[in-house]
All heavy atoms as an XYZ file, in Angstrom:
782
protein
N      72.038     -2.099    -78.158
C      73.035     -1.142    -78.659
C      74.263     -1.836    -78.897
O      74.747     -2.671    -78.133
C      73.245     -0.005    -77.618
C      74.117      1.074    -78.149
S      74.123      2.527    -77.089
C      72.505      3.171    -77.411
N      74.892     -1.466    -79.996
C      76.119     -2.086    -80.400
C      77.160     -1.049    -80.740
O      76.869     -0.011    -81.324
C      75.892     -3.050    -81.641
C      77.090     -3.861    -81.986
C      76.731     -4.932    -83.099
O      75.642     -4.962    -83.594
O      77.631     -5.789    -83.352
N      78.430     -1.287    -80.344
C      79.502     -0.417    -80.679
C      80.465     -1.113    -81.744
O      80.876     -2.266    -81.488
C      80.307     -0.078    -79.460
C      79.549      0.702    -78.434
C      80.411      1.073    -77.219
C      79.562      1.859    -76.137
N      80.318      2.145    -75.021
N      80.625     -0.462    -82.842
C      81.491     -1.004    -83.875
C      82.680     -0.131    -84.103
O      82.637      1.124    -83.847
C      80.671     -1.035    -85.224
C      79.372     -1.792    -85.163
C      78.553     -1.619    -86.462
C      79.606     -3.281    -84.817
N      83.780     -0.707    -84.591
C      85.003      0.057    -84.883
C      85.557     -0.481    -86.192
O      85.701     -1.655    -86.394
C      85.996     -0.171    -83.732
C      87.237      0.645    -83.940
N      88.415      0.093    -84.193
C      87.512      2.021    -83.891
C      89.404      1.024    -84.330
N      88.841      2.188    -84.147
N      85.852      0.474    -87.094
C      86.469      0.175    -88.384
C      87.640      1.111    -88.644
O      87.654      2.257    -88.180
C      85.429      0.342    -89.521
C      84.223     -0.479    -89.445
C      83.071     -0.045    -88.905
C      84.299     -1.811    -89.941
C      81.993     -0.874    -88.851
C      83.117     -2.683    -89.898
C      81.993     -2.197    -89.293
N      88.631      0.602    -89.336
C      89.643      1.492    -89.938
C      89.793      1.222    -91.443
O      89.525      0.048    -91.891
C      90.989      1.241    -89.225
O      91.368     -0.194    -89.393
C      90.985      1.571    -87.753
N      90.110      2.271    -92.183
C      90.286      2.170    -93.606
C      91.547      2.935    -94.006
O      91.730      3.974    -93.503
C      89.029      2.717    -94.357
C      87.872      1.847    -94.259
C      86.912      2.030    -93.185
C      87.587      0.834    -95.089
C      85.806      1.244    -93.079
C      86.479     -0.004    -94.974
C      85.582      0.191    -93.937
N      92.207      2.441    -95.101
C      93.248      3.164    -95.685
C      92.687      4.484    -96.245
O      91.612      4.472    -96.847
C      93.932      2.324    -96.766
N      93.386      5.555    -96.080
C      92.893      6.833    -96.542
C      94.059      7.788    -96.906
O      95.103      7.646    -96.262
C      91.996      7.477    -95.473
N      93.800      8.629    -97.869
C      94.887      9.565    -98.252
C      94.520     10.974    -98.426
O      95.373     11.837    -98.700
C      95.357      9.063    -99.604
O      94.327      9.064   -100.600
N      93.233     11.346    -98.157
C      92.793     12.702    -98.349
C      92.397     13.311    -96.982
O      91.291     13.148    -96.497
C      91.583     12.794    -99.251
C      91.891     12.359   -100.629
C      90.603     12.286   -101.559
O      89.541     12.624   -101.093
N      90.826     11.879   -102.775
N      93.402     13.980    -96.344
C      93.139     14.543    -94.991
C      92.086     15.668    -95.035
O      92.034     16.409    -95.992
C      94.429     15.076    -94.530
C      95.260     15.236    -95.746
C      94.704     14.297    -96.753
N      91.257     15.723    -94.022
C      90.307     16.897    -93.912
C      91.023     17.935    -93.070
O      91.891     17.592    -92.262
C      88.961     16.490    -93.343
C      89.035     16.049    -91.844
C      88.361     15.381    -94.188
C      87.710     15.893    -91.217
N      90.591     19.202    -93.191
C      91.275     20.290    -92.505
C      90.456     20.921    -91.376
O      90.925     21.650    -90.568
C      91.667     21.382    -93.484
O      90.448     21.874    -94.077
C      92.665     20.933    -94.491
N      89.140     20.537    -91.327
C      88.282     21.085    -90.250
C      87.193     20.094    -89.929
O      86.827     19.202    -90.707
C      87.713     22.405    -90.682
C      86.852     22.330    -91.911
N      87.420     22.255    -93.246
C      85.490     22.115    -92.120
C      86.439     22.144    -94.093
N      85.314     22.059    -93.483
N      86.605     20.193    -88.715
C      85.529     19.281    -88.336
C      84.265     19.521    -89.162
O      83.998     20.618    -89.624
C      85.301     19.590    -86.849
C      86.463     20.380    -86.438
C      86.987     21.082    -87.638
N      83.505     18.408    -89.265
C      82.208     18.487    -90.040
C      81.171     17.761    -89.182
O      81.483     16.655    -88.654
C      82.280     17.896    -91.429
C      80.960     17.683    -92.017
C      83.154     18.721    -92.281
N      79.967     18.271    -89.113
C      78.821     17.542    -88.407
C      77.585     17.625    -89.289
O      77.200     18.700    -89.718
C      78.567     18.213    -87.068
C      77.431     17.615    -86.315
N      76.248     18.387    -86.132
C      77.280     16.437    -85.705
C      75.426     17.594    -85.483
N      76.014     16.377    -85.239
N      77.032     16.469    -89.597
C      75.792     16.368    -90.374
C      74.853     15.362    -89.690
O      75.224     14.453    -89.034
C      75.999     15.986    -91.840
C      76.813     17.026    -92.605
C      76.660     14.640    -91.929
N      73.531     15.617    -89.899
C      72.522     14.679    -89.392
C      72.219     14.871    -87.943
O      72.819     15.707    -87.277
N      71.232     14.081    -87.571
C      70.789     14.081    -86.160
C      70.565     12.658    -85.688
O      70.300     11.773    -86.514
C      69.462     14.901    -85.948
C      69.678     16.387    -86.254
C      68.365     14.345    -86.808
N      70.570     12.427    -84.363
C      70.235     11.073    -83.874
C      68.778     11.093    -83.590
O      68.270     11.751    -82.646
C      71.053     10.764    -82.587
C      70.721      9.357    -82.120
C      72.525     10.968    -82.862
N      68.030     10.406    -84.525
C      66.546     10.369    -84.388
C      66.140      9.073    -85.036
O      66.848      8.385    -85.772
C      65.931     11.512    -85.035
N      64.891      8.688    -84.894
C      64.375      7.485    -85.412
C      64.627      7.371    -86.902
O      64.256      8.235    -87.694
C      62.836      7.382    -85.201
O      62.350      6.193    -85.685
N      65.366      6.338    -87.306
C      65.639      6.063    -88.759
C      66.742      7.075    -89.325
O      66.854      7.098    -90.459
N      67.495      7.703    -88.462
C      68.459      8.638    -88.944
C      69.750      8.420    -88.161
O      69.895      7.561    -87.259
C      67.960     10.092    -88.727
C      68.530     11.052    -89.698
O      69.533     10.742    -90.321
O      67.938     12.145    -89.899
N      70.781      9.259    -88.482
C      72.040      9.203    -87.785
C      72.775     10.442    -87.988
O      72.430     11.318    -88.803
C      72.913      8.050    -88.308
C      73.620      8.224    -89.647
C      74.844      7.322    -89.668
C      72.792      7.909    -90.756
N      73.808     10.687    -87.093
C      74.663     11.857    -87.254
C      76.090     11.353    -87.530
O      76.486     10.292    -87.030
C      74.654     12.717    -86.030
C      75.358     12.128    -84.824
C      75.456     13.185    -83.625
O      75.232     14.395    -83.811
O      75.708     12.662    -82.529
N      76.856     12.169    -88.229
C      78.224     11.871    -88.576
C      79.030     13.104    -88.147
O      78.684     14.255    -88.543
C      78.438     11.588    -90.074
C      77.670     10.292    -90.494
C      79.960     11.461    -90.386
C      77.720     10.012    -91.983
N      80.060     12.862    -87.400
C      80.957     13.856    -86.968
C      82.328     13.434    -87.482
O      82.796     12.256    -87.161
C      80.991     14.029    -85.433
C      79.622     14.397    -84.923
C      81.987     15.094    -84.982
C      79.454     14.163    -83.422
N      83.006     14.303    -88.236
C      84.323     14.023    -88.802
C      85.247     15.058    -88.224
O      85.009     16.237    -88.219
C      84.313     14.062    -90.297
C      83.448     13.071    -90.923
S      83.353     13.064    -92.765
C      84.167     14.418    -93.289
N      86.399     14.546    -87.733
C      87.443     15.435    -87.236
C      88.822     15.158    -87.898
O      89.054     13.992    -88.151
C      87.563     15.195    -85.729
C      86.363     15.588    -84.939
C      86.591     15.335    -83.439
N      85.380     15.696    -82.670
C      84.442     14.765    -82.325
N      84.512     13.575    -82.672
N      83.394     15.182    -81.670
N      89.608     16.218    -88.111
C      90.949     15.986    -88.630
C      91.781     15.022    -87.732
O      91.512     14.960    -86.523
C      91.553     17.410    -88.697
C      90.390     18.302    -88.654
C      89.297     17.609    -87.873
N      92.687     14.360    -88.364
C      93.511     13.443    -87.583
C      95.005     13.485    -88.115
O      95.140     13.831    -89.358
C      93.031     11.999    -87.654
O      93.849     11.185    -86.886
C      92.983     11.485    -89.104
N      95.928     13.093    -87.355
C      97.283     12.991    -87.723
C      97.691     11.543    -87.999
O      98.861     11.170    -88.328
C      98.233     13.560    -86.715
O      98.104     12.918    -85.475
N      96.702     10.605    -87.857
C      96.922      9.171    -88.079
C      97.066      8.911    -89.586
O      96.797      9.794    -90.418
C      95.789      8.382    -87.541
C      95.575      8.531    -86.040
C      96.796      8.043    -85.207
O      97.416      7.006    -85.589
O      97.129      8.715    -84.218
N      97.489      7.700    -89.885
C      97.784      7.346    -91.282
C      96.520      6.526    -91.902
O      96.586      6.131    -93.008
C      98.985      6.449    -91.391
C     100.191      7.128    -90.892
C     100.546      8.338    -91.745
C     101.820      8.997    -91.280
N     101.995     10.371    -91.734
N      95.435      6.422    -91.125
C      94.222      5.754    -91.654
C      92.992      6.364    -91.015
O      93.093      6.985    -90.011
C      94.313      4.227    -91.294
C      94.349      3.899    -89.806
C      94.617      2.497    -89.461
O      94.932      1.723    -90.381
N      94.494      2.136    -88.264
N      91.856      6.144    -91.734
C      90.597      6.699    -91.169
C      90.143      5.821    -90.029
O      90.292      4.501    -90.157
C      89.570      6.709    -92.251
N      89.638      6.355    -88.987
C      89.166      5.621    -87.814
C      87.672      5.914    -87.612
O      87.296      7.072    -87.577
C      90.043      6.037    -86.620
C      89.658      5.164    -85.413
O      89.988      3.977    -85.406
O      89.014      5.749    -84.441
N      86.868      4.887    -87.583
C      85.464      5.060    -87.469
C      84.920      4.346    -86.199
O      85.172      3.170    -85.995
C      84.694      4.451    -88.664
C      84.893      5.196    -89.964
C      86.028      4.601    -90.735
C      83.659      5.229    -90.750
N      84.287      5.142    -85.345
C      83.596      4.541    -84.133
C      82.132      4.838    -84.360
O      81.686      5.908    -84.577
C      84.114      5.292    -82.868
C      85.576      4.873    -82.635
C      86.048      5.460    -81.344
C      87.438      4.958    -81.118
N      88.483      5.971    -81.136
N      81.374      3.685    -84.283
C      79.974      3.717    -84.554
C      79.215      3.181    -83.420
O      79.527      2.168    -82.894
C      79.583      2.864    -85.839
C      80.353      3.410    -87.058
C      78.077      2.815    -86.037
C      80.302      2.461    -88.250
N      78.205      3.925    -82.909
C      77.280      3.451    -81.886
C      75.964      3.320    -82.591
O      75.376      4.316    -83.140
C      77.229      4.410    -80.692
C      78.600      4.467    -80.022
C      76.133      3.915    -79.660
C      78.663      5.446    -78.890
N      75.389      2.159    -82.594
C      74.107      1.936    -83.284
C      73.123      1.224    -82.370
O      73.468      0.361    -81.557
C      74.333      1.125    -84.564
O      73.026      0.855    -85.179
C      75.046     -0.213    -84.314
N      71.860      1.581    -82.482
C      70.746      0.968    -81.748
C      70.311     -0.277    -82.375
O      69.469     -1.000    -81.818
N      70.863     -0.700    -83.520
C      70.441     -1.932    -84.234
C      71.615     -2.900    -84.167
O      72.624     -2.697    -84.854
C      70.090     -1.568    -85.685
O      69.059     -0.606    -85.752
N      71.451     -3.948    -83.452
C      72.437     -4.982    -83.268
C      72.521     -5.920    -84.515
O      71.419     -6.175    -85.114
C      72.200     -5.799    -82.034
C      72.369     -4.988    -80.721
O      72.964     -3.885    -80.820
O      71.908     -5.452    -79.687
N      73.642     -6.440    -84.725
C      73.787     -7.540    -85.746
C      73.988     -7.072    -87.211
O      73.901     -7.852    -88.079
N      74.319     -5.792    -87.401
C      74.473     -5.302    -88.747
C      75.922     -4.902    -89.109
O      76.161     -4.125    -90.025
C      73.582     -4.119    -88.971
C      72.147     -4.480    -89.027
C      71.305     -4.467    -87.917
C      71.588     -4.854    -90.291
C      69.999     -4.853    -87.931
C      70.200     -5.210    -90.349
C      69.445     -5.281    -89.193
N      76.873     -5.520    -88.435
C      78.227     -5.153    -88.657
C      78.668     -5.407    -90.151
O      79.363     -4.550    -90.735
C      79.190     -5.979    -87.767
C      80.673     -5.578    -87.925
C      81.533     -6.227    -86.922
C      82.997     -5.686    -87.082
N      83.900     -6.196    -86.031
N      78.258     -6.514    -90.761
C      78.599     -6.825    -92.093
C      78.032     -5.775    -93.136
O      78.640     -5.324    -94.078
C      78.163     -8.220    -92.512
C      78.623     -8.635    -93.897
C      80.074     -8.696    -93.996
C      80.533     -9.201    -95.319
N      81.931     -8.997    -95.653
N      76.795     -5.269    -92.850
C      76.131     -4.316    -93.647
C      76.965     -3.025    -93.528
O      77.235     -2.369    -94.565
C      74.693     -4.075    -93.237
C      74.022     -2.892    -94.005
C      73.840     -5.350    -93.494
N      77.266     -2.604    -92.294
C      78.127     -1.429    -92.136
C      79.423     -1.517    -92.927
O      79.880     -0.607    -93.546
C      78.404     -1.200    -90.664
C      77.273     -0.467    -89.906
C      76.335     -0.991    -89.116
C      77.049      0.952    -89.941
N      75.497     -0.049    -88.681
C      75.928      1.167    -89.105
C      77.691      2.025    -90.546
C      75.404      2.440    -88.925
C      77.155      3.312    -90.344
C      76.051      3.513    -89.503
N      80.047     -2.697    -92.785
C      81.361     -2.901    -93.439
C      81.246     -2.653    -95.005
O      81.985     -2.034    -95.569
C      81.820     -4.347    -93.194
C      83.078     -4.726    -93.940
C      84.366     -4.503    -93.101
O      84.337     -4.560    -91.886
N      85.449     -4.191    -93.781
N      80.138     -3.309    -95.550
C      79.920     -3.139    -96.988
C      79.701     -1.680    -97.426
O      80.241     -1.269    -98.400
C      78.768     -4.033    -97.450
C      79.084     -5.451    -97.336
O      80.194     -5.869    -97.388
N      78.045     -6.292    -97.287
N      78.803     -0.952    -96.696
C      78.548      0.451    -97.031
C      79.817      1.256    -96.903
O      80.173      2.034    -97.750
C      77.450      0.981    -96.065
C      77.352      2.535    -96.282
C      76.122      0.346    -96.383
N      80.641      1.092    -95.870
C      81.806      1.871    -95.676
C      82.939      1.486    -96.634
O      83.642      2.423    -97.105
C      82.284      1.675    -94.177
C      81.346      2.245    -93.112
C      81.805      1.815    -91.770
C      81.222      3.749    -93.270
N      83.009      0.255    -97.023
C      84.035     -0.118    -98.006
C      83.770      0.537    -99.330
O      84.652      1.087   -100.017
C      84.039     -1.642    -98.212
C      84.709     -2.358    -97.112
C      84.656     -3.916    -97.303
O      84.003     -4.446    -98.186
O      85.299     -4.599    -96.451
N      82.490      0.596    -99.754
C      82.129      1.297   -100.987
C      82.424      2.835   -100.870
O      82.969      3.377   -101.826
C      80.678      1.149   -101.346
C      80.363     -0.269   -101.913
C      79.044     -0.407   -102.457
N      77.898     -0.176   -101.542
C      77.307     -1.043   -100.824
N      77.665     -2.318   -100.816
N      76.342     -0.707    -99.974
N      82.109      3.444    -99.758
C      82.423      4.846    -99.547
C      83.885      5.146    -99.610
O      84.323      6.034   -100.365
C      81.838      5.346    -98.225
C      82.160      6.760    -97.936
C      81.421      7.765    -98.555
C      83.172      7.114    -97.097
C      81.677      9.140    -98.362
C      83.452      8.446    -96.797
C      82.741      9.397    -97.438
N      84.735      4.427    -98.892
C      86.141      4.641    -98.853
C      86.848      4.298   -100.153
O      87.917      4.843   -100.431
C      86.753      4.014    -97.651
C      86.658      4.789    -96.365
C      85.560      4.551    -95.509
C      87.483      5.819    -96.107
C      85.381      5.261    -94.411
C      87.336      6.593    -94.972
C      86.283      6.357    -94.079
N      86.280      3.437   -100.966
C      86.883      3.141   -102.289
C      86.772      4.419   -103.150
O      87.604      4.625   -103.968
C      86.126      1.958   -102.927
N      85.694      5.179   -102.964
C      85.498      6.376   -103.750
C      86.081      7.625   -103.098
O      86.544      8.501   -103.813
C      83.985      6.646   -103.992
C      83.347      5.557   -104.918
C      81.902      5.915   -105.181
N      81.933      7.117   -106.086
C      80.853      7.698   -106.437
N      79.641      7.271   -106.023
N      80.911      8.757   -107.276
N      85.978      7.680   -101.775
C      86.388      8.877   -101.032
C      87.299      8.495    -99.859
O      86.848      8.322    -98.756
C      85.171      9.622   -100.499
C      84.115      9.918   -101.517
C      82.874      9.228   -101.533
C      84.269     10.896   -102.456
C      81.874      9.474   -102.513
C      83.387     11.180   -103.457
C      82.155     10.440   -103.402
O      81.163     10.716   -104.334
N      88.590      8.386   -100.084
C      89.495      7.940    -99.068
C      89.832      9.095    -98.053
O      90.931      9.531    -97.979
C      90.735      7.494    -99.821
C      90.691      8.309   -101.085
C      89.254      8.558   -101.453
N      88.823      9.522    -97.365
C      88.975     10.653    -96.409
C      89.767     10.193    -95.114
O      89.386      9.229    -94.489
C      87.632     11.162    -95.966
C      86.770     11.863    -97.017
C      85.489     12.313    -96.378
C      87.562     13.090    -97.601
N      90.786     10.983    -94.893
C      91.583     10.737    -93.679
C      91.031     11.566    -92.527
O      91.223     12.764    -92.549
C      93.042     11.008    -93.966
C      94.088     10.746    -92.859
C      94.004      9.267    -92.466
C      95.418     11.053    -93.374
N      90.353     10.908    -91.628
C      89.638     11.586    -90.534
C      89.275     10.628    -89.474
O      89.308      9.419    -89.678
C      88.415     12.287    -91.054
N      88.977     11.172    -88.298
C      88.287     10.352    -87.235
C      86.835     10.630    -87.467
O      86.363     11.752    -87.430
C      88.781     10.840    -85.855
C      90.145     10.392    -85.492
O      90.594      9.355    -85.949
N      90.844     11.176    -84.694
N      86.088      9.533    -87.499
C      84.634      9.562    -87.712
C      83.969      9.069    -86.437
O      84.304      8.018    -85.863
C      84.228      8.588    -88.858
C      84.578      8.994    -90.235
C      85.885      8.954    -90.667
C      83.642      9.497    -91.118
C      86.252      9.304    -91.955
C      83.940      9.848    -92.328
C      85.290      9.816    -92.824
N      82.970      9.790    -86.039
C      82.038      9.327    -84.952
C      80.666      9.277    -85.565
O      80.122     10.262    -86.088
C      82.102     10.348    -83.835
C      81.183      9.954    -82.673
C      81.186     11.006    -81.620
O      82.164     11.769    -81.448
O      80.121     11.162    -80.917
N      80.035      8.135    -85.570
C      78.748      7.917    -86.176
C      77.815      7.368    -85.082
O      78.072      6.356    -84.451
C      78.768      6.975    -87.349
C      79.698      7.549    -88.440
C      77.342      6.752    -87.913
C      79.896      6.609    -89.628
N      76.677      8.142    -84.891
C      75.710      7.785    -83.877
C      74.440      7.498    -84.606
O      73.800      8.360    -85.230
C      75.467      8.895    -82.853
C      76.761      9.172    -82.101
O      77.312      8.330    -81.449
N      77.295     10.388    -82.218
N      73.997      6.203    -84.600
C      72.951      5.689    -85.445
C      71.735      5.294    -84.625
O      71.843      4.726    -83.557
C      73.448      4.485    -86.233
C      72.367      3.727    -86.984
O      71.575      4.387    -87.640
O      72.318      2.479    -86.824
N      70.574      5.669    -85.158
C      69.315      5.276    -84.538
C      68.450      4.540    -85.585
O      67.390      5.003    -85.918
C      68.578      6.445    -83.863
C      67.533      6.031    -82.918
C      67.889      5.422    -81.698
C      66.254      6.255    -83.171
C      66.911      5.065    -80.788
C      65.178      5.925    -82.240
C      65.597      5.338    -81.091
O      64.630      4.956    -80.194
N      69.009      3.438    -86.173
C      68.216      2.674    -87.065
C      68.141      3.090    -88.502
O      67.271      2.815    -89.224
N      69.211      3.821    -88.925
C      69.278      4.315    -90.338
C      69.432      3.139    -91.297
O      70.186      2.216    -90.955
C      70.395      5.328    -90.521
N      68.861      3.215    -92.432
C      69.062      2.260    -93.473
C      70.371      2.476    -94.207
O      70.954      3.622    -94.090
C      67.880      2.294    -94.548
O      67.973      3.593    -95.187
C      66.531      2.140    -93.914
N      70.921      1.558    -94.969
C      72.163      1.780    -95.688
C      72.046      3.007    -96.628
O      72.999      3.773    -96.803
C      72.338      0.511    -96.534
C      71.713     -0.562    -95.575
C      70.524      0.136    -95.012
N      70.868      3.241    -97.199
C      70.635      4.401    -98.088
C      70.873      5.726    -97.323
O      71.447      6.655    -97.805
N      70.340      5.781    -96.125
C      70.450      6.997    -95.280
C      71.913      7.139    -94.893
O      72.423      8.220    -94.812
C      69.498      6.903    -94.035
C      69.783      8.051    -93.102
C      68.048      6.977    -94.469
N      72.583      6.090    -94.526
C      74.032      6.122    -94.173
C      74.801      6.759    -95.356
O      75.575      7.687    -95.163
C      74.573      4.768    -93.788
C      76.063      4.833    -93.594
C      73.913      4.228    -92.513
N      74.540      6.259    -96.541
C      75.217      6.771    -97.740
C      74.867      8.226    -97.931
O      75.733      9.068    -98.293
C      74.877      5.932    -98.959
C      75.735      6.246   -100.130
O      76.948      6.388   -100.005
N      75.103      6.477   -101.253
N      73.596      8.630    -97.751
C      73.180     10.020    -97.890
C      73.941     10.904    -96.942
O      74.446     11.949    -97.316
C      71.679     10.145    -97.652
C      71.138     11.544    -97.569
C      71.162     12.223    -98.943
C      69.715     11.552    -97.043
N      74.025     10.523    -95.652
C      74.715     11.351    -94.618
C      76.234     11.415    -94.983
O      76.800     12.484    -94.818
C      74.533     10.783    -93.269
C      73.147     10.906    -92.747
C      72.788     12.321    -92.412
N      71.372     12.384    -92.027
C      70.443     13.047    -92.793
N      70.762     13.688    -93.825
N      69.221     13.001    -92.405
N      76.838     10.316    -95.413
C      78.246     10.402    -95.778
C      78.440     11.376    -96.957
O      79.414     12.139    -96.998
C      78.799      9.022    -96.147
C      79.014      8.054    -94.909
C      79.187      6.664    -95.419
C      80.131      8.495    -94.044
N      77.557     11.369    -97.934
C      77.605     12.262    -99.068
C      77.403     13.708    -98.530
O      78.084     14.645    -99.053
C      76.538     11.891   -100.086
O      76.808     10.551   -100.554
C      76.605     12.802   -101.269
N      76.464     13.924    -97.640
C      76.330     15.287    -97.115
C      77.538     15.750    -96.401
O      77.843     16.945    -96.465
C      75.109     15.277    -96.131
C      73.790     15.251    -96.833
C      72.639     15.174    -95.831
O      72.754     14.572    -94.800
N      71.558     15.880    -96.156
N      78.241     14.888    -95.702
C      79.491     15.251    -95.046
C      80.509     15.672    -96.040
O      81.249     16.632    -95.862
C      79.999     14.131    -94.193
N      80.553     14.963    -97.192
C      81.512     15.345    -98.248
C      81.141     16.758    -98.782
O      82.013     17.603    -99.036
C      81.392     14.357    -99.391
C      81.990     12.997    -99.116
S      83.742     13.028    -99.015
C      84.143     13.701   -100.603
N      79.867     17.027    -99.000
C      79.445     18.323    -99.518
C      79.732     19.431    -98.466
O      80.211     20.527    -98.853
C      77.962     18.354    -99.763
C      77.594     17.517   -100.990
C      76.064     17.446   -101.238
O      75.290     18.160   -100.565
O      75.649     16.697   -102.124
N      79.616     19.129    -97.180
C      79.964     20.009    -96.129
C      81.426     20.412    -96.156
O      81.814     21.563    -95.937
C      79.526     19.595    -94.747
N      82.282     19.437    -96.420
C      83.692     19.668    -96.493
C      84.009     20.611    -97.674
O      84.822     21.529    -97.565
C      84.461     18.385    -96.718
C      84.697     17.504    -95.532
C      85.284     16.157    -95.928
C      85.617     18.219    -94.537
N      83.412     20.370    -98.820
C      83.564     21.202    -99.998
C      83.095     22.633    -99.820
O      83.701     23.580   -100.230
C      82.856     20.589   -101.255
C      83.513     19.257   -101.730
C      82.739     18.712   -102.819
C      83.276     17.353   -103.214
N      82.414     16.711   -104.278
N      81.923     22.752    -99.162
C      81.338     24.121    -98.899
C      82.232     24.934    -98.036
O      82.281     26.202    -98.120
C      79.962     23.972    -98.298
C      78.888     23.451    -99.221
O      79.206     23.480   -100.456
O      77.863     23.083    -98.785
N      82.991     24.317    -97.097
C      83.798     25.064    -96.182
C      85.184     25.445    -96.736
O      85.851     26.316    -96.263
C      84.046     24.244    -94.922
C      82.795     23.966    -94.080
C      82.314     25.203    -93.375
O      83.147     26.064    -93.006
O      81.070     25.319    -93.188
N      85.533     24.809    -97.855
C      86.855     25.058    -98.439
C      86.888     26.317    -99.301
O      85.982     26.787    -99.918
C      87.313     23.840    -99.256
C      87.609     22.668    -98.388
C      88.061     21.464    -99.129
O      88.002     21.395   -100.380
N      88.434     20.453    -98.403
């Protein structure tokens, strides 16, 4: 198990918490919470060690398109980069649905 921490510049604050996905084989959950900080903060717990650079690349692409200002908690159980992107997109949709 590996614990990762990332921060990204962000400018679009969220106004309410969002939860998508589940912690299960090949999947992950994302919990986003509003923050008063000036940058997005991501804490990731993953069952797959040694993939920090892959996580960095996926998250850099996401934040380049969607600079969400929030605290992110991601609990991963072996999700592929495609599944990570899918869950992040679902979290975006959940934010829009609630507005």
